[in-house]
All heavy atoms as an XYZ file, in Angstrom:
782
protein
N      -3.411     20.699    -17.997
C      -2.000     20.582    -17.910
C      -1.559     20.618    -16.430
O      -0.577     20.029    -16.026
C      -1.320     21.721    -18.688
C       0.171     21.483    -18.740
S       0.952     22.801    -19.740
C       1.476     21.943    -21.081
N      -2.248     21.331    -15.508
C      -2.027     21.400    -14.134
C      -2.083     19.919    -13.525
O      -1.094     19.696    -12.822
C      -3.032     22.236    -13.468
C      -2.952     23.676    -13.838
S      -1.404     24.410    -13.276
C      -1.857     26.150    -13.407
N      -3.104     19.231    -13.831
C      -3.257     17.883    -13.108
C      -2.118     17.046    -13.696
O      -1.472     16.132    -13.007
C      -4.636     17.285    -13.464
O      -4.805     17.082    -14.875
N      -1.726     17.134    -14.956
C      -0.588     16.443    -15.541
C       0.730     16.775    -14.854
O       1.517     15.819    -14.485
C      -0.525     16.734    -16.969
C      -1.575     16.057    -17.859
O      -2.296     15.232    -17.432
N      -1.601     16.531    -19.060
N       0.977     17.947    -14.497
C       2.037     18.370    -13.753
C       2.155     17.801    -12.307
O       3.158     17.251    -11.992
C       2.073     19.959    -13.691
C       3.349     20.556    -13.224
C       4.430     20.148    -14.172
C       3.190     22.052    -13.300
N       0.926     17.787    -11.702
C       0.934     17.121    -10.351
C       1.177     15.593    -10.529
O       1.921     15.102     -9.595
C      -0.300     17.390     -9.773
C      -0.604     18.946     -9.337
C      -1.987     19.326     -8.992
O      -2.849     18.325     -8.702
O      -2.239     20.509     -8.849
N       0.643     15.001    -11.464
C       0.829     13.712    -11.725
C       2.252     13.280    -11.972
O       2.818     12.320    -11.494
C      -0.141     13.038    -12.831
C      -1.532     13.060    -12.412
C      -2.494     12.623    -13.589
O      -1.935     12.128    -14.577
O      -3.716     13.032    -13.445
N       2.801     14.070    -12.761
C       4.198     14.009    -13.201
C       5.144     14.096    -11.857
O       6.038     13.193    -11.777
C       4.590     14.979    -14.211
C       5.927     14.849    -14.889
C       5.849     13.645    -15.843
C       6.254     16.153    -15.690
N       4.887     15.012    -11.105
C       5.640     15.215     -9.833
C       5.441     14.027     -8.987
O       6.483     13.465     -8.478
C       5.310     16.429     -9.222
C       6.135     16.714     -7.834
C       7.454     17.126     -8.093
C       5.544     16.463     -6.616
C       8.138     17.313     -6.889
C       6.282     16.737     -5.484
C       7.687     17.173     -5.591
N       4.265     13.584     -8.791
C       4.002     12.386     -7.873
C       4.716     11.185     -8.513
O       5.257     10.404     -7.691
C       2.499     12.121     -7.822
C       2.189     10.998     -7.056
N       2.254     10.970     -5.603
C       1.610      9.776     -7.420
C       1.931      9.651     -5.159
N       1.456      8.934     -6.252
N       4.628     11.091     -9.778
C       5.348      9.767    -10.420
C       6.743      9.919    -10.348
O       7.471      8.818     -9.837
C       4.943      9.877    -11.952
C       5.654      8.706    -12.752
C       5.353      8.939    -14.265
O       4.217      8.935    -14.625
O       6.405      9.292    -14.994
N       7.412     11.006    -10.362
C       8.908     11.223    -10.274
C       9.274     10.948     -8.801
O      10.300     10.388     -8.605
C       9.254     12.582    -10.725
N       8.552     11.444     -7.883
C       8.892     11.218     -6.361
C       8.648      9.800     -5.951
O       9.411      9.335     -5.277
C       8.069     12.125     -5.521
O       6.777     12.019     -5.677
C       8.627     13.587     -5.684
N       7.766      9.180     -6.583
C       7.582      7.702     -6.424
C       8.718      6.912     -6.860
O       9.192      6.064     -6.251
C       6.209      7.295     -7.097
C       5.875      5.887     -6.933
C       5.236      5.654     -5.537
O       4.710      6.530     -4.959
O       5.339      4.530     -4.935
N       9.228      7.250     -8.088
C      10.392      6.578     -8.574
C      11.660      6.983     -7.738
O      12.352      6.021     -7.487
C      10.590      6.935    -10.167
C       9.885      6.247    -11.094
C       8.872      6.773    -11.898
C       9.984      4.848    -11.208
C       8.251      6.126    -12.849
C       9.181      4.103    -12.171
C       8.392      4.771    -12.907
N      11.774      8.108     -7.438
C      12.783      8.631     -6.435
C      12.875      7.810     -5.165
O      14.016      7.309     -4.817
C      12.801     10.026     -6.137
C      13.397     11.076     -7.125
C      13.269     12.374     -6.702
C      14.798     10.689     -7.275
N      11.828      7.571     -4.599
C      11.766      6.799     -3.272
C      12.107      5.504     -3.396
O      12.559      4.857     -2.410
C      10.368      7.012     -2.709
O       9.399      6.221     -3.527
N      12.230      4.825     -4.585
C      12.544      3.403     -4.852
C      14.005      3.184     -5.358
O      14.371      2.226     -5.573
C      11.607      2.843     -5.966
C      10.175      2.780     -5.368
C       9.159      2.225     -6.419
C       7.751      2.147     -6.010
N       6.736      1.760     -6.982
N      14.715      4.398     -5.578
C      16.003      4.246     -6.004
C      16.891      3.758     -4.922
O      16.763      4.184     -3.805
C      16.595      5.641     -6.529
O      16.542      6.540     -5.525
C      15.833      6.117     -7.783
N      17.741      2.905     -5.279
C      18.621      2.253     -4.257
C      20.156      2.607     -4.498
O      20.903      2.415     -3.574
C      18.511      0.768     -4.288
C      17.159      0.320     -4.016
C      16.924     -1.157     -4.307
N      17.170     -1.251     -5.654
C      17.036     -2.362     -6.446
N      16.964     -3.523     -5.885
N      17.269     -2.338     -7.811
N      20.523      3.225     -5.670
C      21.837      3.573     -5.829
C      21.917      4.755     -6.847
O      20.949      5.207     -7.215
C      22.588      2.314     -6.530
C      22.024      1.774     -7.748
O      21.658      2.567     -8.707
N      21.852      0.468     -7.803
N      23.112      5.297     -7.080
C      23.370      6.385     -7.841
C      22.987      6.319     -9.291
O      22.529      7.167     -9.962
C      24.779      6.949     -7.669
C      25.246      7.269     -6.232
S      24.070      8.505     -5.507
C      24.838     10.065     -6.223
N      23.197      5.026     -9.711
C      22.856      4.809    -11.287
C      21.309      4.979    -11.440
O      20.900      5.719    -12.379
C      23.295      3.413    -11.581
C      22.788      3.080    -13.012
C      24.750      3.318    -11.556
N      20.524      4.376    -10.562
C      19.097      4.521    -10.649
C      18.741      6.007    -10.490
O      17.793      6.484    -11.047
C      18.426      3.653     -9.610
C      18.607      2.112     -9.841
C      17.893      1.272     -8.669
O      17.536      1.864     -7.766
O      18.055      0.089     -8.908
N      19.356      6.645     -9.572
C      18.997      8.018     -9.202
C      19.233      8.965    -10.584
O      18.417      9.756    -10.906
C      19.773      8.656     -8.049
C      19.503     10.182     -7.752
C      18.290     10.207     -6.970
C      20.664     10.632     -6.868
N      20.327      8.598    -11.179
C      20.669      9.477    -12.441
C      19.638      9.191    -13.488
O      19.366      9.956    -14.339
C      22.117      9.257    -12.850
C      23.076      9.812    -11.908
C      22.905     11.370    -11.743
O      22.776     12.114    -12.764
O      23.095     11.807    -10.565
N      19.140      7.766    -13.515
C      18.177      7.460    -14.609
C      16.885      8.272    -14.421
O      16.347      8.790    -15.339
C      17.984      6.030    -14.514
C      19.087      5.158    -15.078
C      19.060      3.705    -14.870
O      18.190      3.288    -14.072
N      19.750      2.919    -15.593
N      16.427      8.254    -13.051
C      15.303      9.003    -12.746
C      15.448     10.577    -13.211
O      14.558     11.198    -13.684
C      14.764      8.901    -11.384
C      13.635      9.858    -10.968
C      14.567      7.490    -10.987
N      16.680     11.116    -12.672
C      16.887     12.490    -12.997
C      16.783     12.794    -14.618
O      16.139     13.732    -15.013
C      18.247     12.923    -12.560
C      18.617     14.354    -12.825
C      20.069     14.600    -12.205
C      20.322     16.090    -12.619
N      21.824     16.357    -12.101
N      17.500     11.868    -15.359
C      17.353     12.162    -16.872
C      15.952     11.935    -17.390
O      15.564     12.707    -18.362
C      18.295     11.015    -17.429
N      15.251     10.973    -16.829
C      13.806     10.812    -17.246
C      12.975     12.069    -17.133
O      12.047     12.209    -17.933
C      13.174      9.631    -16.544
C      11.750      9.390    -16.851
C      11.170      8.295    -15.876
N      10.938      7.160    -16.813
C      10.637      5.952    -16.227
N      10.560      5.768    -15.004
N      10.415      4.938    -17.074
N      13.243     12.870    -16.176
C      12.288     13.910    -15.795
C      13.164     15.314    -16.089
O      12.383     16.242    -16.647
C      11.844     13.907    -14.413
C      10.897     12.813    -14.269
C      11.340     11.595    -13.661
C       9.598     12.839    -14.540
C      10.615     10.401    -13.510
C       8.682     11.773    -14.383
C       9.268     10.492    -13.847
O       8.318      9.478    -13.688
N      14.253     15.512    -15.882
C      15.027     16.666    -16.046
C      15.959     16.817    -17.227
O      16.562     17.848    -17.452
C      15.661     17.102    -14.730
C      14.750     17.217    -13.515
C      15.586     17.541    -12.243
C      13.757     18.262    -13.778
N      16.260     15.671    -17.721
C      17.221     15.595    -18.905
C      16.789     16.343    -20.192
O      15.854     16.900    -20.169
N      17.642     16.301    -21.179
C      17.373     16.957    -22.362
C      16.072     16.602    -22.991
O      15.302     17.420    -23.509
C      18.473     16.713    -23.212
C      18.354     17.301    -24.677
C      19.536     16.899    -25.591
C      19.425     17.576    -26.912
N      20.417     17.171    -27.991
N      15.738     15.276    -23.004
C      14.494     14.860    -23.381
C      13.474     14.506    -22.360
O      12.551     13.656    -22.520
C      14.590     13.627    -24.422
C      15.458     14.055    -25.596
O      15.249     15.112    -26.127
O      16.353     13.200    -26.032
N      13.654     15.043    -21.179
C      12.914     14.665    -19.940
C      11.527     15.178    -20.008
O      11.165     16.084    -20.865
N      10.762     14.576    -19.181
C       9.272     14.913    -19.325
C       9.045     16.481    -18.827
O       8.183     16.985    -19.483
C       8.460     13.975    -18.295
C       8.460     12.546    -18.831
C       7.647     11.549    -17.954
C       7.691     10.178    -18.415
N       6.815      9.315    -17.758
N       9.583     16.854    -17.822
C       9.477     18.241    -17.368
C      10.126     19.231    -18.471
O       9.405     20.269    -18.810
C      10.102     18.556    -16.035
C       9.248     18.330    -14.882
C       9.991     18.542    -13.571
C       7.900     19.252    -14.880
N      11.148     18.871    -19.014
C      11.830     19.604    -19.971
C      10.943     19.779    -21.226
O      10.784     20.844    -21.912
C      13.132     19.017    -20.465
O      14.030     18.902    -19.373
C      13.933     19.891    -21.457
N      10.235     18.697    -21.698
C       9.357     18.711    -22.806
C       8.035     19.648    -22.562
O       7.529     20.299    -23.416
C       8.923     17.370    -23.239
O       8.038     16.779    -22.261
N       7.678     19.628    -21.313
C       6.491     20.614    -20.863
C       7.034     22.014    -21.092
O       6.357     22.781    -21.572
C       6.212     20.361    -19.496
C       5.233     19.110    -19.131
C       5.032     19.023    -17.672
C       4.024     19.114    -20.020
N       8.229     22.388    -20.668
C       8.716     23.700    -20.839
C       8.729     24.055    -22.337
O       8.544     25.106    -22.725
C      10.108     23.824    -20.235
C      10.184     23.943    -18.725
C      11.542     23.818    -18.080
C       9.544     25.294    -18.311
N       9.289     23.017    -23.092
C       9.367     23.329    -24.432
C       8.065     23.491    -25.153
O       7.852     24.226    -26.190
C      10.067     22.110    -25.320
C      11.504     21.987    -24.944
C      12.154     20.864    -25.593
C      13.627     20.723    -25.291
N      14.161     19.351    -25.774
N       6.964     22.909    -24.542
C       5.619     22.944    -25.177
C       4.889     24.212    -24.809
O       3.581     24.436    -25.138
C       4.847     21.703    -24.896
C       5.247     20.512    -25.678
O       5.711     20.665    -26.799
N       5.165     19.340    -25.025
N       5.455     25.113    -23.955
C       4.830     26.226    -23.450
C       4.452     27.173    -24.644
O       3.414     27.834    -24.564
C       5.682     27.059    -22.520
C       5.766     26.663    -21.099
C       6.843     27.444    -20.405
C       4.431     26.717    -20.452
N       5.113     27.071    -25.757
C       4.773     27.918    -26.906
C       3.522     27.541    -27.538
O       2.860     28.402    -28.260
C       5.962     27.898    -27.889
C       6.250     26.531    -28.504
C       7.428     26.557    -29.426
C       7.795     25.009    -29.710
N       9.023     24.928    -30.385
N       2.979     26.346    -27.231
C       1.717     26.055    -27.845
C       0.603     26.521    -26.982
O      -0.610     26.512    -27.519
C       1.555     24.508    -27.928
O       1.692     24.000    -26.550
C       2.694     23.811    -28.711
N       0.773     27.005    -25.885
C      -0.244     27.524    -24.966
C      -0.590     29.029    -25.373
O       0.016     29.725    -26.015
C       0.206     27.616    -23.519
C       0.454     26.355    -22.836
C       0.904     26.513    -21.479
C      -0.863     25.500    -22.821
N      -1.775     29.398    -24.963
C      -2.271     30.748    -25.175
C      -1.322     31.729    -24.484
O      -0.809     31.432    -23.309
C      -3.644     30.928    -24.573
C      -4.178     32.316    -24.766
O      -4.548     32.646    -26.026
O      -4.263     33.130    -23.792
N      -0.991     32.840    -25.034
C      -0.058     33.838    -24.523
C      -0.300     34.175    -23.064
O       0.560     34.361    -22.292
C      -0.041     35.119    -25.468
C       0.848     36.168    -24.851
C       0.322     34.741    -26.710
N      -1.586     34.254    -22.701
C      -1.902     34.702    -21.253
C      -1.696     33.463    -20.357
O      -1.450     33.787    -19.143
C      -3.342     35.075    -21.292
C      -3.659     36.388    -21.997
C      -5.141     36.539    -22.124
N      -5.693     35.337    -22.969
C      -6.681     35.452    -23.600
N      -7.554     36.379    -23.570
N      -7.170     34.476    -24.388
N      -1.646     32.301    -20.859
C      -1.458     31.142    -19.856
C       0.031     30.728    -19.696
O       0.413     30.169    -18.705
C      -2.112     29.964    -20.506
C      -3.575     29.909    -20.487
C      -4.226     28.796    -21.206
O      -3.514     27.752    -21.315
O      -5.448     28.877    -21.577
N       0.857     31.195    -20.719
C       2.284     30.989    -20.623
C       3.003     31.272    -19.224
O       3.665     30.440    -18.738
C       2.930     31.436    -21.894
C       2.667     30.764    -23.057
C       3.462     31.472    -24.197
N       2.756     31.060    -25.452
C       3.089     31.624    -26.612
N       3.997     32.557    -26.708
N       2.528     31.226    -27.656
N       2.786     32.525    -18.856
C       3.553     32.828    -17.585
C       3.182     31.975    -16.433
O       4.088     31.644    -15.650
C       3.193     34.402    -17.323
C       2.772     34.805    -18.674
C       2.065     33.658    -19.486
N       1.942     31.804    -16.136
C       1.539     30.931    -15.040
C       2.019     29.592    -15.210
O       2.466     29.014    -14.133
C       0.022     31.078    -14.950
C      -0.641     30.075    -13.832
C      -0.018     30.752    -12.618
C      -2.129     30.298    -13.884
N       1.895     28.912    -16.358
C       2.318     27.543    -16.462
C       3.732     27.495    -16.469
O       4.298     26.601    -15.747
C       1.790     26.983    -17.852
C       0.474     26.572    -17.777
S       0.070     25.438    -16.423
C       1.140     23.935    -16.659
N       4.441     28.518    -16.984
C       5.872     28.364    -16.939
C       6.401     28.504    -15.373
O       7.376     27.816    -15.107
N       5.744     29.307    -14.707
C       6.042     29.512    -13.216
C       5.862     28.188    -12.495
O       6.615     27.747    -11.724
C       5.288     30.516    -12.614
C       5.601     30.883    -11.233
C       4.758     32.049    -10.666
O       4.418     33.033    -11.509
O       4.244     32.084     -9.541
N       4.762     27.578    -12.779
C       4.377     26.240    -12.093
C       5.306     25.103    -12.582
O       5.653     24.408    -11.768
C       2.925     25.905    -12.436
C       1.939     26.909    -11.691
C       0.525     26.327    -11.869
N      -0.320     27.447    -11.279
C      -0.917     27.344    -10.231
N      -0.822     26.241     -9.463
N      -1.763     28.234     -9.691
N       5.663     25.083    -13.833
C       6.571     24.091    -14.221
C       7.947     24.252    -13.589
O       8.611     23.363    -13.125
C       6.686     24.086    -15.832
C       5.373     23.538    -16.437
C       7.780     23.227    -16.176
C       5.309     23.763    -17.962
N       8.395     25.559    -13.611
C       9.727     25.769    -13.008
C       9.751     25.525    -11.427
O      10.614     25.019    -10.914
C      10.016     27.178    -13.193
C      10.645     27.444    -14.491
O      11.223     26.657    -15.087
N      10.360     28.740    -15.105
N       8.541     25.755    -10.783
C       8.465     25.453     -9.299
C       8.474     23.872     -9.112
O       9.210     23.462     -8.219
C       7.088     25.965     -8.770
C       6.849     25.629     -7.386
C       7.957     26.291     -6.415
C       5.440     26.238     -6.934
N       7.793     23.204    -10.043
C       7.839     21.734     -9.836
C       9.203     21.242    -10.190
O       9.809     20.292     -9.562
C       6.770     21.145    -10.902
O       5.540     21.649    -10.641
C       6.881     19.600    -10.908
N       9.842     21.795    -11.165
C      11.235     21.497    -11.479
C      12.226     21.575    -10.267
O      13.001     20.776     -9.905
C      11.792     22.228    -12.618
C      13.223     21.953    -13.250
C      13.573     22.751    -14.403
C      14.913     22.355    -14.805
N      15.275     23.290    -15.931
N      12.074     22.796     -9.633
C      12.832     23.146     -8.520
C      12.638     22.203     -7.337
O      13.507     21.606     -6.670
C      12.583     24.518     -7.993
C      13.474     24.930     -6.788
C      13.146     26.356     -6.388
C      14.034     26.774     -5.267
N      13.589     27.826     -4.412
N      11.346     21.791     -7.118
C      10.940     20.861     -6.054
C      11.522     19.472     -6.417
O      12.032     18.721     -5.525
C       9.451     20.667     -5.880
C       8.880     21.950     -5.307
C       7.397     21.955     -5.308
O       6.683     21.285     -6.104
N       6.711     22.611     -4.357
N      11.494     19.111     -7.658
C      12.109     17.803     -8.006
C      13.576     17.708     -7.934
O      14.064     16.782     -7.459
C      11.625     17.427     -9.446
C      12.073     16.108     -9.841
C      11.550     14.920     -9.031
C      11.520     15.795    -11.327
N      14.236     18.822     -8.191
C      15.706     18.989     -8.067
C      16.052     18.940     -6.523
O      17.079     18.180     -6.219
C      16.170     20.216     -8.637
C      16.180     20.358    -10.154
C      16.465     21.790    -10.714
O      16.226     22.635     -9.878
O      16.839     21.711    -11.905
N      15.210     19.484     -5.693
C      15.542     19.411     -4.294
C      15.361     17.939     -3.754
O      16.112     17.480     -2.921
C      14.628     20.284     -3.558
C      14.989     21.739     -3.679
C      13.977     22.839     -3.208
O      12.855     22.376     -2.662
O      14.142     23.994     -3.324
N      14.361     17.209     -4.338
C      14.022     15.935     -3.892
C      15.157     14.997     -4.428
O      15.642     14.127     -3.698
C      12.717     15.380     -4.477
N      15.723     15.287     -5.540
C      16.902     14.459     -6.040
C      18.061     14.739     -5.248
O      18.807     13.750     -4.833
C      17.207     14.812     -7.481
C      16.049     14.313     -8.424
C      18.523     14.351     -8.028
C      16.044     14.703     -9.833
N      18.366     15.864     -4.838
C      19.548     16.255     -3.912
C      19.276     15.537     -2.615
O      20.305     14.947     -2.086
C      19.671     17.749     -3.743
C      20.635     18.144     -2.544
C      20.150     18.456     -4.965
N      18.184     15.483     -2.081
C      17.952     14.869     -0.766
C      18.192     13.494     -0.926
O      18.844     12.806     -0.022
C      16.549     15.217     -0.367
O      16.336     14.485      0.790
N      17.584     12.783     -1.971
C      17.683     11.294     -2.161
C      19.212     11.050     -2.437
O      19.622      9.994     -2.016
C      16.924     10.888     -3.344
C      16.812      9.406     -3.408
C      16.149      8.840     -2.178
N      16.086      7.332     -2.462
C      15.698      6.458     -1.597
N      15.086      6.906     -0.499
N      15.685      5.234     -1.863
N      19.917     11.845     -3.088
C      21.327     11.662     -3.351
C      22.084     11.517     -2.031
O      23.043     10.698     -1.813
C      21.953     12.678     -4.254
C      23.480     12.487     -4.586
C      24.001     13.519     -5.472
N      23.564     13.135     -6.877
C      22.842     14.062     -7.627
N      22.630     15.327     -7.188
N      22.484     13.541     -8.868
N      21.785     12.452     -1.167
C      22.527     12.472      0.113
C      22.156     11.280      0.885
O      23.018     10.665      1.606
C      22.075     13.790      0.911
N      20.876     10.844      0.849
C      20.481      9.546      1.614
C      21.172      8.318      1.149
O      21.803      7.634      1.858
C      19.012      9.479      1.467
C      18.524      8.202      2.012
C      18.299      8.039      3.273
C      18.276      7.091      1.114
C      17.867      6.754      3.737
C      17.739      5.830      1.549
C      17.672      5.623      2.961
N      21.356      8.266     -0.242
C      22.027      7.105     -0.824
C      23.530      7.195     -0.494
O      24.105      6.142     -0.174
C      21.733      7.160     -2.389
C      20.332      6.755     -2.661
C      22.746      6.084     -3.095
C      19.957      6.843     -4.135
N      24.121      8.316     -0.562
C      25.562      8.439     -0.286
C      25.812      8.054      1.131
O      26.852      7.378      1.482
C      26.026      9.799     -0.696
C      26.137     10.140     -2.090
C      26.573     11.571     -2.306
O      26.193     12.469     -1.587
N      27.166     11.752     -3.563
N      24.909      8.553      2.110
C      25.192      8.176      3.534
C      24.974      6.710      3.659
O      25.727      6.037      4.381
C      24.127      8.965      4.293
C      24.363      8.651      5.793
C      23.387      9.441      6.719
O      22.829     10.514      6.175
O      23.304      9.068      7.875
N      23.977      6.088      3.151
C      23.705      4.749      3.212
C      24.952      3.897      2.583
O      25.453      2.863      3.316
C      22.525      4.256      2.429
C      21.913      2.969      2.632
C      20.670      2.607      2.049
C      20.990      2.070      0.623
N      19.843      1.715     -0.155
N      25.546      4.346      1.468
C      26.648      3.562      0.964
C      27.741      3.768      1.852
O      28.591      2.786      1.959
C      26.937      4.177     -0.428
C      25.961      3.717     -1.435
C      26.185      4.364     -2.964
O      27.012      5.293     -3.015
O      25.626      3.956     -3.833
N      28.035      4.994      2.360
C      29.145      5.183      3.316
C      29.163      4.294      4.573
O      30.112      3.676      4.878
C      29.326      6.660      3.694
C      30.425      6.886      4.620
S      30.606      8.606      5.173
C      29.082      8.771      6.199
N      27.884      4.142      5.189
C      27.608      3.359      6.308
C      27.917      1.959      5.949
O      28.417      1.049      6.690
C      26.346      3.543      6.938
C      26.094      4.939      7.516
C      24.580      5.048      8.028
C      26.943      5.044      8.744
N      27.451      1.540      4.823
C      27.680      0.087      4.353
C      29.189     -0.237      4.236
O      29.639     -1.250      4.606
C      27.049     -0.181      3.098
O      27.181     -1.386      2.492
N      29.970      0.694      3.583
C      31.404      0.497      3.619
C      32.087      0.520      4.894
O      32.931     -0.281      5.023
C      32.090      1.671      2.684
C      31.957      1.470      1.133
C      32.760      2.354      0.365
N      32.654      3.817      0.788
C      31.818      4.740      0.184
N      30.895      4.261     -0.654
N      31.786      5.952      0.701
N      31.720      1.388      5.658
C      32.252      1.350      7.097
C      32.073      0.032      7.808
O      32.785     -0.392      8.549
C      31.727      2.668      7.936
C      32.229      3.899      7.518
C      31.497      5.028      8.321
C      33.726      4.033      7.742
N      30.736     -0.529      7.720
C      30.474     -1.709      8.226
C      31.294     -2.819      7.640
O      31.737     -3.806      8.466
C      29.052     -2.064      8.073
N      31.582     -2.726      6.435
C      32.365     -3.827      5.810
C      33.832     -3.719      6.272
O      34.550     -4.685      6.349
C      32.347     -3.864      4.266
C      31.060     -4.192      3.709
C      30.835     -3.922      2.201
O      31.921     -3.350      1.652
O      29.803     -4.058      1.674
N      34.312     -2.488      6.379
C      35.729     -2.221      6.690
C      35.999     -2.316      8.263
O      37.149     -2.073      8.650
C      36.142     -0.943      6.087
C      36.130     -0.867      4.523
C      36.276      0.566      4.064
O      36.575      1.422      4.858
O      36.233      0.670      2.862
N      35.005     -2.415      9.029
C      35.174     -2.369     10.568
C      35.984     -3.485     10.887
O      36.051     -4.612     10.345
C      33.885     -2.459     11.164
O      33.211     -3.619     11.079
N      36.885     -3.218     11.891
C      37.836     -4.206     12.391
C      37.399     -4.716     13.642
O      37.174     -4.041     14.513
C      39.201     -3.390     12.501
C      40.536     -4.368     12.551
C      40.602     -5.226     11.296
C      41.703     -3.377     12.499
N      37.474     -5.990     13.919
C      36.976     -6.515     15.106
C      38.341     -6.776     15.924
O      39.249     -7.541     15.527
C      36.432     -8.039     14.823
C      35.908     -8.463     16.235
O      35.879     -7.923     17.240
O      35.445     -9.739     16.262
N      38.507     -5.970     17.031
C      39.891     -6.048     17.812
C      39.790     -7.052     19.066
O      40.588     -6.932     19.796
C      40.157     -4.670     18.229
C      40.592     -3.824     16.959
C      39.139     -3.958     18.974
N      38.693     -7.726     19.079
C      38.629     -8.670     20.209
C      39.500     -9.876     20.143
O      39.850    -10.311     19.239
C      37.127     -9.048     20.479
O      36.708     -9.836     19.282
C      36.270     -7.903     20.805
């Protein structure tokens, strides 16, 4: 399950790096953190693990979730800045 978690995080960050707008960003967020998201389903499946493994896996899943949330926030800021600069460039006035 550990390697799956690492692969899942790598996959998610790969998709995040390719997002170009807020709609795509929200789709990636839903795919991994949404109600039926991949990380969410891992958390739901903790009950199938041995009682001794649950705390460690729960901690690792939550850490991965936090890292992914931070990556999403960072990408959102990047996209918003890019969109703002694009609007400013369109709205700029040539006073010559």
